[in-house]
C-alpha positions in Angstrom: 157.6 226.5 -77.3 158.4 229.0 -74.6 162.1 229.8 -74.4 162.0 232.9 -72.1 159.9 234.3 -69.2 159.6 238.1 -69.0 158.6 239.4 -65.6 157.1 242.8 -65.0 158.4 244.1 -61.6 156.0 246.6 -60.0 153.1 244.7 -58.5 154.3 241.4 -60.0 157.6 240.6 -58.3 157.6 243.4 -55.7 154.6 244.9 -53.9 155.4 248.5 -54.9 152.0 249.4 -56.3 150.6 250.3 -52.8 153.3 253.0 -52.6 152.4 254.6 -55.9 148.8 254.6 -54.8 149.9 256.3 -51.5 152.3 258.9 -52.9 150.7 260.0 -56.2 147.9 261.7 -54.3 150.4 263.3 -51.8 152.5 264.7 -54.7 149.4 266.0 -56.4 148.1 267.6 -53.2 151.5 269.3 -52.8 150.8 271.0 -56.1 147.2 271.9 -55.2 145.3 269.0 -56.8 143.0 266.4 -55.2 142.4 262.9 -56.6 140.7 259.8 -55.3 142.3 256.4 -54.8 140.2 255.1 -57.7 141.6 257.8 -60.0 145.2 256.9 -59.0 144.4 253.2 -59.7 143.6 254.1 -63.3 146.9 256.0 -63.6 149.1 253.2 -62.2 149.5 251.1 -65.3 150.0 253.9 -67.9 153.5 254.6 -69.3 154.9 257.6 -71.0 153.7 259.5 -73.0 150.2 258.5 -72.0 150.4 259.2 -68.3 151.0 263.0 -68.5 148.0 263.6 -70.7 145.8 261.3 -68.7 146.8 263.0 -65.4 146.1 266.5 -66.9 142.6 265.3 -67.9 142.1 263.7 -64.5 142.8 267.0 -62.6 141.2 269.1 -65.3 144.3 271.2 -65.8 146.1 271.2 -69.2 149.0 273.1 -67.7 149.8 270.6 -65.0 153.6 270.0 -64.8 153.7 266.2 -64.9 157.5 266.0 -64.6 157.4 268.2 -61.5 154.6 266.2 -59.8 156.3 262.9 -60.8 159.7 264.1 -59.5 158.2 265.1 -56.2 156.3 261.8 -55.9 159.6 259.9 -56.5 161.4 262.1 -53.9 158.8 261.6 -51.1 158.4 257.9 -51.9 162.1 257.3 -51.8 162.4 259.1 -48.5 159.7 256.9 -47.1 161.2 253.7 -48.4 164.7 254.5 -47.1 163.2 255.2 -43.7 160.8 252.3 -43.4 162.2 249.7 -45.9 158.9 247.9 -45.9 158.5 246.8 -49.6 157.6 243.1 -49.7 158.0 240.5 -52.3 154.7 239.5 -53.9 153.3 236.1 -53.0 151.0 233.9 -55.0 148.7 231.2 -53.8 149.2 227.9 -55.6 147.5 224.7 -54.2 147.5 226.3 -50.8 151.3 226.6 -50.9 152.6 230.2 -50.9 155.2 230.8 -53.6 157.4 233.8 -53.1 158.9 235.8 -56.0 162.1 233.9 -55.9 160.3 230.6 -56.0 158.1 231.8 -58.9 161.2 232.8 -60.9 163.0 229.5 -60.2 159.8 227.5 -61.1 159.5 229.5 -64.3 163.1 228.7 -65.1 162.6 225.0 -64.5 159.4 224.9 -66.6 161.1 226.6 -69.5 164.4 224.7 -69.3 167.7 225.6 -67.8 169.9 225.9 -70.8 169.9 229.4 -72.1 167.0 230.6 -70.1 166.5 234.3 -70.4 164.4 236.0 -67.7 164.0 239.7 -67.9 162.5 242.2 -65.5 161.3 245.8 -66.1 162.1 248.6 -63.8 164.5 249.5 -61.0 167.7 247.5 -60.7 168.1 248.9 -57.2 165.0 247.2 -55.9 165.9 243.9 -57.6 169.3 244.0 -55.9 167.8 245.0 -52.5 165.6 241.9 -52.5 168.1 239.5 -53.8 166.3 239.1 -57.2 168.9 240.8 -59.5 171.0 237.7 -59.9 168.1 235.7 -61.4 167.8 238.0 -64.4 169.9 237.8 -67.6 168.8 241.2 -68.8 167.1 244.2 -67.3 164.9 246.2 -69.6 163.2 249.5 -68.4 160.5 251.6 -70.0 162.7 254.6 -70.5 164.7 252.5 -73.0 161.8 252.6 -75.5 159.8 255.4 -77.1 156.3 254.4 -76.0 155.2 253.1 -72.6 152.2 251.0 -71.6 150.0 250.0 -73.3 152.2 250.2 -76.4 154.1 246.9 -77.0 157.6 248.6 -77.4 159.1 247.4 -74.2 158.2 243.7 -74.9 159.4 244.0 -78.5 162.7 245.5 -77.3 163.1 242.9 -74.5 162.6 240.1 -77.1 165.1 241.7 -79.5 167.7 241.9 -76.6 167.6 238.2 -76.1 167.3 237.3 -79.7 163.9 235.6 -79.5 160.6 236.1 -81.2 157.8 237.4 -79.0 155.8 234.2 -79.5 158.7 232.3 -77.9 158.3 234.4 -74.7 155.9 234.3 -71.8 155.1 237.6 -70.1 154.1 237.7 -66.4 152.0 240.9 -65.8 149.6 242.3 -63.2 147.8 245.2 -64.9 145.4 245.4 -67.8 147.7 247.8 -69.7 150.6 245.5 -69.1 148.7 242.6 -70.5 147.7 244.7 -73.5 151.3 245.6 -74.3 152.5 242.0 -74.0 149.7 240.7 -76.2 150.3 243.4 -78.8 153.9 242.4 -79.0 152.9 238.8 -79.6 153.9 237.2 -76.3 151.9 234.7 -74.4 150.7 236.2 -71.1 150.1 235.1 -67.5 148.3 237.5 -65.3 149.0 237.8 -61.6 146.0 239.8 -60.3 
């Protein structure tokens, strides 16, 4: 029996993936590297400590300063988002009726049951507040709270421990192959939003 729904945020609730795809190449170019869109797509669903080594191999430079590139990417992305404020909530088609992120969260809550429902989201509290989603979540769990990022199961195991449920009692909502791997490895049931 499913007692909790755990939502990934980037690409699942909020359409932020397009900005990572836009700004990783700009950040890398700032440091003298060139990458293709396809290469950036393979990077998007990797967590720490996997992303730094993967990126070093991608650009063929073992001395690449991942933290410097990532910090610059975050800076230019934040500047853009403050100026244009054009992040959208993700919409899913369901019987030709578009369900927004809020409706998807509410529907998940109704399906699971209203007493004691725990819905968790990974990642930036600020974005959840900006889009009126924060109030729907009982706990916020972020990747830096655990030792290993995607595709390791750490964040799902930690999220389940925070709400006092076994992973098999939780449904994960994910959008990336590595997100699905981490949820399955933790023992959660998984729904993919491609």
